[in-house]
C-alpha positions as CSV (number, residue, x, y, z in Angstrom):
1,M,-30.9,-14.6,-6.0
2,T,-27.9,-12.8,-7.4
3,E,-24.8,-12.2,-5.4
4,K,-23.2,-8.8,-5.5
5,K,-19.6,-9.1,-6.5
6,T,-17.1,-7.0,-4.6
7,K,-14.3,-5.4,-6.4
8,K,-10.9,-6.7,-5.4
9,E,-8.7,-3.9,-4.1
10,F,-4.9,-3.7,-4.6
11,K,-2.1,-2.0,-2.8
12,I,0.8,-0.5,-4.7
13,V,4.1,0.0,-2.7
14,V,6.7,2.3,-4.3
15,D,10.3,2.2,-2.9
16,T,11.0,5.9,-3.4
17,K,14.7,5.3,-2.8
18,R,14.9,3.1,-5.9
19,C,12.5,5.1,-8.2
20,K,14.3,7.2,-10.7
21,S,11.1,8.8,-12.2
22,C,11.6,7.2,-15.6
23,G,7.8,7.3,-16.1
24,I,7.5,3.8,-17.6
25,C,4.9,2.7,-15.0
26,V,2.9,5.8,-15.5
27,A,2.8,5.3,-19.3
28,L,1.9,1.6,-19.1
29,C,-0.9,1.8,-16.4
30,P,-4.2,1.2,-18.2
31,K,-6.2,2.9,-15.4
32,Q,-3.8,5.9,-14.8
33,V,-3.3,4.9,-11.2
34,L,0.2,6.2,-11.0
35,E,1.6,9.7,-11.4
36,L,5.0,11.3,-11.2
37,T,5.2,13.7,-8.3
38,Y,7.2,16.9,-8.1
39,P,9.4,18.1,-6.5
40,E,10.1,14.7,-5.0
41,F,10.6,13.1,-8.5
42,H,9.2,9.6,-8.0
43,C,6.1,7.8,-9.0
44,E,3.1,7.7,-6.6
45,P,-0.2,5.8,-6.6
46,V,-2.9,8.5,-6.6
47,R,-6.0,6.6,-7.6
48,M,-5.7,3.2,-5.8
49,K,-9.4,2.5,-6.1
50,D,-9.0,2.3,-9.9
51,C,-6.2,-0.3,-9.7
52,I,-7.1,-3.6,-11.4
53,G,-4.0,-5.5,-10.3
54,C,-2.6,-6.0,-13.9
55,L,1.0,-5.8,-12.6
56,M,2.2,-3.8,-15.6
57,C,3.9,-1.3,-13.3
58,E,5.6,-3.9,-11.2
59,Q,6.7,-6.1,-14.2
60,H,8.1,-3.2,-16.2
61,C,9.9,-1.2,-13.5
62,P,13.6,-1.3,-14.5
63,D,14.6,-0.5,-10.9
64,F,12.3,-3.1,-9.1
65,A,10.8,-0.1,-7.2
66,I,7.2,-1.2,-7.4
67,L,5.2,-4.0,-5.7
68,C,1.5,-4.5,-6.4
69,H,-0.5,-7.0,-4.3
70,P,-4.1,-7.6,-3.1
71,K,-5.2,-5.6,-0.1
72,G,-5.6,-7.7,3.0
73,P,-5.2,-7.6,6.8
74,A,-1.4,-7.9,6.7
75,V,-1.2,-4.9,4.4
76,E,-3.6,-2.7,6.4
77,K,-2.1,-3.5,9.8
78,G,1.1,-1.6,9.5
79,N,4.1,-0.9,7.4
80,Q,6.9,-2.3,9.6
81,E,5.9,-5.8,8.7
82,E,5.2,-4.8,5.1
83,G,8.6,-3.1,4.8
84,R,10.4,-6.4,5.5
85,K,8.3,-8.1,2.8
86,V,9.3,-5.4,0.3
87,E,13.0,-5.7,1.1
88,E,12.8,-9.5,0.8
89,K,11.2,-9.4,-2.6
90,V,13.3,-6.7,-4.2
91,P,16.7,-7.8,-5.3
92,V,19.6,-5.6,-4.3
93,R,21.8,-4.4,-7.1
94,K,25.4,-3.7,-6.1
95,G,27.9,-1.6,-8.0
96,K,31.4,-2.5,-9.1
97,G,33.8,-4.1,-6.8
98,R,31.6,-6.8,-5.4
């Protein structure tokens, strides 16, 4: 008997307050999952089913605005819990006069 493999699905979370629309994530994504949206001027995942979880977008974002993680019950439940996780993982950059 052969087992049918299920494709692992991923969730991309973009902090639109941090995204400055540099386009690095869009250019590096091997599956063209991300696009720059207008007039909002930030990146947005538009083809999540194509995401392979390579983390190129997350690792190369200069503003730490992207998180990519496997989809699971915690992600699908709600965004209040997920929002705290995003804030905990994303370092806060402060300006001059710390």
